[in-house]
N, CA, C and O of each residue as an XYZ file, in Angstrom:
548
protein
N      14.256     49.202     -8.844
C      13.421     48.110     -9.270
C      13.868     46.832     -8.557
O      15.045     46.478     -8.630
N      12.963     46.133     -7.870
C      13.328     44.877     -7.209
C      13.785     43.831     -8.227
O      13.311     43.783     -9.362
N      14.719     43.003     -7.779
C      15.282     41.959     -8.632
C      15.416     40.689     -7.800
O      16.066     40.702     -6.755
N      14.817     39.608     -8.245
C      14.912     38.328     -7.546
C      16.248     37.686     -7.904
O      16.560     37.483     -9.077
N      17.017     37.375     -6.889
C      18.328     36.777     -7.101
C      18.252     35.258     -7.006
O      18.815     34.557     -7.846
N      17.560     34.745     -5.991
C      17.465     33.311     -5.767
C      16.089     32.980     -5.194
O      15.521     33.758     -4.426
N      15.569     31.835     -5.571
C      14.302     31.350     -5.041
C      14.559     30.070     -4.243
O      15.400     29.251     -4.615
N      13.828     29.915     -3.152
C      13.943     28.723     -2.313
C      12.560     28.247     -1.906
O      11.601     29.018     -1.869
N      12.482     26.966     -1.605
C      11.318     26.394     -0.928
C      11.864     25.370      0.051
O      12.993     24.901     -0.092
N      11.063     25.028      1.042
C      11.456     24.055      2.060
C      10.628     22.784      1.867
O       9.513     22.710      2.382
N      11.132     21.783      1.145
C      10.353     20.553      0.987
C      10.026     19.898      2.330
O       8.959     19.308      2.505
N      10.962     20.011      3.274
C      10.758     19.429      4.603
C      10.785     20.560      5.623
O      11.771     21.290      5.728
N       9.709     20.696      6.364
C       9.620     21.764      7.357
C      10.762     21.646      8.365
O      11.016     20.574      8.915
N      11.445     22.769      8.595
C      12.513     22.809      9.578
C      13.889     22.430      9.052
O      14.876     22.523      9.781
N      13.967     22.001      7.784
C      15.236     21.602      7.189
C      15.755     22.720      6.291
O      15.073     23.724      6.081
N      16.966     22.541      5.762
C      17.583     23.494      4.857
C      16.729     23.631      3.595
O      16.214     22.635      3.087
N      16.574     24.853      3.087
C      15.750     25.032      1.885
C      16.408     24.481      0.627
O      17.616     24.252      0.571
N      15.563     24.278     -0.375
C      15.992     23.804     -1.688
C      16.003     24.985     -2.655
O      14.975     25.642     -2.819
N      17.129     25.274     -3.297
C      17.119     26.332     -4.315
C      16.364     25.839     -5.551
O      16.544     24.701     -5.983
N      15.531     26.690     -6.107
C      14.759     26.332     -7.301
C      14.839     27.471     -8.318
O      15.126     28.614     -7.960
N      14.585     27.153     -9.576
C      14.633     28.176    -10.621
C      13.295     28.870    -10.805
O      13.237     29.957    -11.381
N      12.211     28.253    -10.321
C      10.881     28.844    -10.426
C      10.014     28.325     -9.289
O      10.236     27.225     -8.782
N       9.037     29.109     -8.897
C       8.078     28.716     -7.868
C       6.669     28.850     -8.427
O       6.389     29.735     -9.235
N       5.790     27.962     -7.988
C       4.386     28.069     -8.337
C       3.630     28.432     -7.078
O       3.653     27.698     -6.090
N       2.960     29.569     -7.121
C       2.131     29.990     -5.994
C       0.720     29.487     -6.277
O       0.108     29.850     -7.282
N       0.219     28.653     -5.382
C      -1.096     28.049     -5.544
C      -2.192     29.072     -5.230
O      -1.915     30.139     -4.682
N      -3.425     28.742     -5.579
C      -4.567     29.638     -5.353
C      -4.732     30.006     -3.881
O      -5.219     31.090     -3.559
N      -4.321     29.092     -2.980
C      -4.451     29.372     -1.542
C      -3.283     30.196     -0.998
O      -3.221     30.470      0.200
N      -2.349     30.596     -1.886
C      -1.222     31.427     -1.485
C       0.015     30.657     -1.067
O       1.064     31.256     -0.828
N      -0.089     29.339     -0.974
C       1.068     28.533     -0.592
C       1.915     28.213     -1.815
O       1.419     28.199     -2.942
N       3.194     27.956     -1.581
C       4.118     27.589     -2.651
C       4.045     26.075     -2.862
O       4.186     25.308     -1.909
N       3.828     25.648     -4.093
C       3.780     24.224     -4.419
C       5.111     23.569     -4.054
O       6.177     24.093     -4.380
N       5.045     22.421     -3.377
C       6.247     21.686     -2.997
C       6.921     22.191     -1.737
O       7.969     21.676     -1.347
N       6.329     23.199     -1.089
C       6.913     23.760      0.131
C       6.283     23.093      1.353
O       5.061     23.054      1.496
N       7.131     22.578      2.220
C       6.705     21.936      3.463
C       5.705     20.795      3.217
O       4.663     20.703      3.867
N       6.059     19.935      2.259
C       5.213     18.782      1.964
C       5.396     17.679      3.002
O       4.607     16.736      3.061
N       6.442     17.803      3.821
C       6.755     16.777      4.810
C       7.336     17.437      6.048
O       8.059     18.429      5.963
N       7.008     16.871      7.195
C       7.618     17.282      8.463
C       7.831     16.022      9.288
O       7.019     15.098      9.249
N       8.908     15.992     10.021
C       9.181     14.852     10.895
C       8.786     15.250     12.312
O       9.529     15.941     13.008
N       7.603     14.802     12.727
C       7.087     15.130     14.052
C       7.559     14.107     15.072
O       7.822     12.948     14.754
N       7.658     14.582     16.319
C       7.977     13.669     17.408
C       6.757     12.802     17.710
O       5.624     13.191     17.427
N       6.996     11.629     18.283
C       5.916     10.679     18.561
C       4.845     11.267     19.466
O       3.670     10.922     19.337
N       5.232     12.153     20.381
C       4.230     12.724     21.291
C       3.523     13.953     20.716
O       2.703     14.566     21.400
N       3.828     14.319     19.478
C       3.165     15.449     18.812
C       1.945     14.910     18.071
O       1.978     14.731     16.854
N       0.881     14.657     18.805
C      -0.299     14.030     18.214
C      -1.421     15.018     17.922
O      -2.344     14.695     17.174
N      -1.359     16.207     18.492
C      -2.418     17.192     18.303
C      -1.815     18.491     17.781
O      -0.938     19.071     18.422
N      -2.279     18.947     16.626
C      -1.749     20.217     16.099
C      -2.274     21.408     16.894
O      -3.307     21.326     17.559
N      -1.555     22.493     16.809
C      -2.038     23.748     17.365
C      -2.873     24.423     16.287
O      -2.889     23.968     15.144
N      -3.561     25.498     16.633
C      -4.360     26.239     15.661
C      -3.710     27.588     15.398
O      -3.214     28.241     16.317
N      -3.717     28.000     14.133
C      -3.223     29.304     13.728
C      -4.168     29.826     12.652
O      -4.271     29.243     11.573
N      -4.848     30.909     12.945
C      -5.840     31.466     12.021
C      -6.881     30.425     11.626
O      -7.327     30.389     10.480
N      -7.266     29.579     12.579
C      -8.287     28.569     12.335
C      -7.808     27.330     11.614
O      -8.604     26.434     11.336
N      -6.524     27.259     11.303
C      -5.970     26.109     10.586
C      -5.041     25.313     11.492
O      -4.422     25.865     12.402
N      -4.951     24.008     11.234
C      -4.001     23.182     11.971
C      -2.584     23.649     11.674
O      -2.253     24.000     10.541
N      -1.752     23.646     12.715
C      -0.387     24.134     12.593
C       0.513     23.301     13.493
O       0.189     23.056     14.655
N       1.638     22.870     12.951
C       2.628     22.105     13.719
C       3.874     22.973     13.897
O       4.620     23.171     12.938
N       4.114     23.493     15.097
C       5.324     24.299     15.313
C       6.586     23.441     15.175
O       6.558     22.231     15.401
N       7.676     24.086     14.806
C       8.949     23.386     14.648
C       9.375     22.665     15.927
O      10.047     21.637     15.864
N       8.992     23.191     17.069
C       9.397     22.585     18.347
C       8.792     21.199     18.550
O       9.219     20.473     19.447
N       7.809     20.816     17.738
C       7.180     19.497     17.871
C       7.770     18.470     16.908
O       7.199     17.399     16.700
N       8.923     18.812     16.320
C       9.544     17.870     15.402
C      10.984     18.236     15.125
O      11.537     19.164     15.715
N      11.580     17.485     14.212
C      12.974     17.752     13.846
C      13.072     19.095     13.139
O      12.301     19.381     12.224
N      14.017     19.910     13.564
C      14.245     21.215     12.947
C      15.681     21.642     13.213
O      16.290     21.256     14.210
N      16.201     22.445     12.301
C      17.568     22.953     12.432
C      17.815     23.636     13.764
O      18.923     23.569     14.295
N      16.803     24.293     14.312
C      16.984     25.044     15.552
C      17.467     24.160     16.705
O      18.184     24.635     17.586
N      17.085     22.891     16.707
C      17.494     21.979     17.784
C      18.428     20.865     17.320
O      19.090     20.223     18.136
N      18.478     20.639     16.023
C      19.293     19.575     15.446
C      20.139     20.163     14.312
O      19.853     19.911     13.141
N      21.181     20.945     14.642
C      21.951     21.648     13.609
C      22.618     20.751     12.580
O      22.948     21.230     11.495
N      22.831     19.479     12.867
C      23.441     18.577     11.880
C      22.546     18.417     10.651
O      23.021     18.005      9.593
N      21.266     18.736     10.779
C      20.363     18.671      9.627
C      20.806     19.630      8.523
O      20.442     19.446      7.361
N      21.586     20.649      8.876
C      22.071     21.614      7.878
C      22.987     20.968      6.849
O      23.187     21.525      5.770
N      23.544     19.807      7.159
C      24.430     19.121      6.218
C      23.653     18.333      5.165
O      24.245     17.805      4.223
N      22.330     18.253      5.318
C      21.496     17.521      4.372
C      21.003     18.447      3.266
O      20.710     19.617      3.511
N      20.914     17.926      2.069
C      20.341     18.661      0.939
C      19.061     17.958      0.542
O      19.059     16.760      0.258
N      17.972     18.708      0.524
C      16.676     18.129      0.215
C      16.160     18.651     -1.115
O      16.453     19.781     -1.506
N      15.394     17.827     -1.803
C      14.709     18.262     -3.009
C      13.395     17.500     -3.105
O      13.236     16.417     -2.543
N      12.471     18.093     -3.826
C      11.150     17.493     -3.978
C      10.766     17.509     -5.447
O      10.850     18.546     -6.104
N      10.347     16.367     -5.961
C       9.863     16.233     -7.330
C       8.341     16.308     -7.274
O       7.682     15.362     -6.844
N       7.786     17.442     -7.714
C       6.340     17.654     -7.656
C       5.573     16.586     -8.430
O       4.597     16.032     -7.924
N       6.010     16.300     -9.649
C       5.283     15.371    -10.506
C       5.269     13.954     -9.926
O       4.233     13.289     -9.936
N       6.391     13.503     -9.431
C       6.501     12.139     -8.901
C       6.143     12.057     -7.412
O       5.995     10.961     -6.872
N       6.007     13.188     -6.762
C       5.759     13.269     -5.316
C       6.795     12.442     -4.553
O       6.468     11.556     -3.764
N       8.061     12.774     -4.826
C       9.179     12.084     -4.180
C      10.089     13.100     -3.514
O      10.309     14.196     -4.030
N      10.613     12.715     -2.357
C      11.578     13.519     -1.617
C      12.927     12.837     -1.738
O      13.047     11.623     -1.568
N      13.940     13.638     -2.034
C      15.319     13.140     -2.140
C      16.149     13.883     -1.095
O      16.063     15.106     -0.978
N      16.945     13.140     -0.343
C      17.806     13.736      0.669
C      19.220     13.202      0.474
O      19.446     11.994      0.412
N      20.162     14.135      0.378
C      21.567     13.778      0.218
C      22.371     14.276      1.412
O      22.027     15.279      2.037
N      23.436     13.565      1.712
C      24.371     13.961      2.767
C      25.778     13.862      2.210
O      26.189     12.805      1.729
N      26.513     14.953      2.272
C      27.890     14.999      1.762
C      27.991     14.482      0.328
O      28.942     13.781     -0.018
N      27.004     14.831     -0.509
C      27.027     14.446     -1.906
C      26.579     13.026     -2.192
O      26.542     12.613     -3.351
N      26.239     12.271     -1.158
C      25.778     10.892     -1.343
C      24.289     10.799     -1.029
O      23.776     11.495     -0.153
N      23.620      9.938     -1.754
C      22.193      9.752     -1.539
C      21.941      9.099     -0.186
O      22.471      8.027      0.105
N      21.132      9.753      0.632
C      20.718      9.184      1.911
C      19.410      8.427      1.714
O      19.262      7.302      2.190
N      18.458      9.046      1.012
C      17.173      8.405      0.741
C      16.474      9.142     -0.394
O      16.613     10.356     -0.542
N      15.729      8.396     -1.183
C      14.889      8.940     -2.246
C      13.619      8.105     -2.198
O      13.636      6.924     -2.544
N      12.514      8.719     -1.769
C      11.296      7.949     -1.556
C      10.060      8.793     -1.812
O      10.093     10.021     -1.741
N       8.977      8.108     -2.110
C       7.700      8.761     -2.341
C       7.016      9.125     -1.041
O       7.496      8.800      0.045
N       5.886      9.805     -1.165
C       5.135     10.237      0.009
C       4.027      9.264      0.391
O       3.188      9.578      1.235
N       4.020      8.081     -0.229
C       3.066      7.057      0.175
C       3.519      6.458      1.509
O       4.580      6.818      2.019
N       2.740      5.567      2.064
C       3.051      5.006      3.387
C       4.427      4.333      3.441
O       5.186      4.548      4.387
N       4.746      3.526      2.438
C       6.050      2.849      2.419
C       7.192      3.852      2.276
O       8.221      3.731      2.940
N       7.004      4.834      1.409
C       8.026      5.854      1.218
C       8.269      6.667      2.472
O       9.411      6.970      2.814
N       7.184      7.021      3.161
C       7.330      7.775      4.415
C       8.088      6.958      5.454
O       8.915      7.498      6.189
N       7.810      5.667      5.519
C       8.533      4.805      6.467
C      10.018      4.774      6.124
O      10.867      4.782      7.015
N      10.326      4.741      4.842
C      11.722      4.744      4.399
C      12.405      6.075      4.762
O      13.544      6.089      5.230
N      11.705      7.175      4.541
C      12.236      8.496      4.893
C      12.474      8.599      6.400
O      13.523      9.077      6.833
N      11.510      8.154      7.191
C      11.640      8.200      8.650
C      12.841      7.385      9.110
O      13.626      7.849      9.938
N      12.990      6.180      8.584
C      14.108      5.322      8.993
C      15.450      5.976      8.659
O      16.362      5.980      9.487
N      15.571      6.522      7.461
C      16.832      7.133      7.050
C      17.162      8.360      7.894
O      18.305      8.525      8.321
N      16.182      9.220      8.139
C      16.429     10.429      8.921
C      16.672     10.095     10.386
O      17.521     10.713     11.028
N      15.942      9.130     10.918
C      16.163      8.717     12.311
C      17.587      8.195     12.478
O      18.288      8.590     13.410
N      18.016      7.313     11.586
C      19.378      6.772     11.664
C      20.411      7.880     11.545
O      21.406      7.890     12.270
N      20.173      8.824     10.620
C      21.113      9.929     10.448
C      21.212     10.751     11.729
O      22.313     10.992     12.223
N      20.084     11.180     12.267
C      20.105     12.041     13.459
C      20.728     11.309     14.645
O      21.500     11.900     15.400
N      20.403     10.045     14.812
C      20.978      9.290     15.934
C      22.499      9.175     15.813
O      23.178      8.978     16.820
N      23.036      9.292     14.616
C      24.486      9.202     14.423
C      25.196     10.536     14.653
O      26.424     10.593     14.609
N      24.443     11.603     14.899
C      25.027     12.930     15.077
C      25.237     13.245     16.550
O      24.768     12.525     17.431
N      25.950     14.334     16.795
C      26.223     14.757     18.161
C      24.936     15.043     18.941
O      24.850     14.756     20.135
N      23.937     15.612     18.257
C      22.684     15.933     18.952
C      21.683     14.775     18.924
O      20.531     14.941     19.325
N      22.119     13.611     18.454
C      21.248     12.442     18.398
C      20.655     12.059     19.743
O      19.561     11.499     19.806
N      21.361     12.356     20.803
C      20.842     12.024     22.141
C      19.534     12.758     22.430
O      18.702     12.270     23.195
N      19.354     13.928     21.818
C      18.100     14.675     22.004
C      16.907     13.919     21.425
O      15.780     14.053     21.902
N      17.167     13.136     20.406
C      16.100     12.362     19.778
C      15.681     11.184     20.653
O      14.605     10.616     20.468
N      16.530     10.827     21.597
C      16.232      9.689     22.471
C      15.471     10.090     23.734
O      15.206      9.241     24.585
N      15.121     11.348     23.867
C      14.326     11.782     25.013
C      12.942     11.143     24.954
O      12.459     10.820     23.869
N      12.300     10.959     26.103
C      10.948     10.377     26.106
C       9.990     11.176     25.230
O       9.981     12.406     25.258
N       9.179     10.451     24.448
C       8.182     11.074     23.599
C       8.669     11.467     22.229
O       7.872     11.886     21.390
N       9.951     11.343     21.981
C      10.491     11.756     20.680
C      10.317     10.671     19.627
O       9.889     10.966     18.511
N      10.639      9.423     19.954
C      10.583      8.336     18.991
C       9.470      7.362     19.328
O       9.139      7.157     20.496
N       8.899      6.769     18.299
C       8.013      5.624     18.518
C       8.925      4.470     18.915
O      10.128      4.667     19.087
N       8.385      3.300     19.061
C       9.209      2.180     19.491
C      10.398      1.949     18.557
O      11.468      1.547     19.013
N      10.224      2.202     17.239
C      11.350      1.986     16.341
C      11.658      3.180     15.447
O      12.706      3.193     14.801
N      10.776      4.195     15.384
C      11.052      5.346     14.521
C      10.181      6.516     14.906
O       9.283      6.382     15.737
N      10.445      7.688     14.295
C       9.634      8.873     14.552
C       8.467      8.921     13.593
O       8.362      8.087     12.694
N       7.608      9.871     13.773
C       6.376     10.001     12.996
C       6.494     11.113     11.968
O       7.098     12.149     12.246
N       5.935     10.918     10.804
C       5.903     11.978      9.802
C       4.516     12.582      9.736
O       3.529     12.002     10.188
N       4.483     13.763      9.159
C       3.218     14.479      9.016
C       2.472     14.011      7.794
O       1.380     14.505      7.511
């Protein structure tokens, strides 16, 4: 008999998953609170198509595959408040909503964090950052 040991969702596409005690599968088959945010590069302006739907591959934004320091971040998402919380080494890095101001706050915090890491130089390649920050989905 199958037994579920742990459940996870990814509040931020390409980042470390969030352990949860329960998941809600929506009518469209997606998990509520999963991949509610992605940090796209400035030159990622056109999505690709997958099964007729817009799709943003991890290669067009921040992801563990190219920025391993992201693994040190812990992310969580509050469905009711529509807020993303990100911690680093047990300290709050940012806690913000998904409105325009909140997204700007999230972008600034993550941009500063990545630029402070060993792979931060990758973020400085042409097309990665806007004049002062990266773009969110």
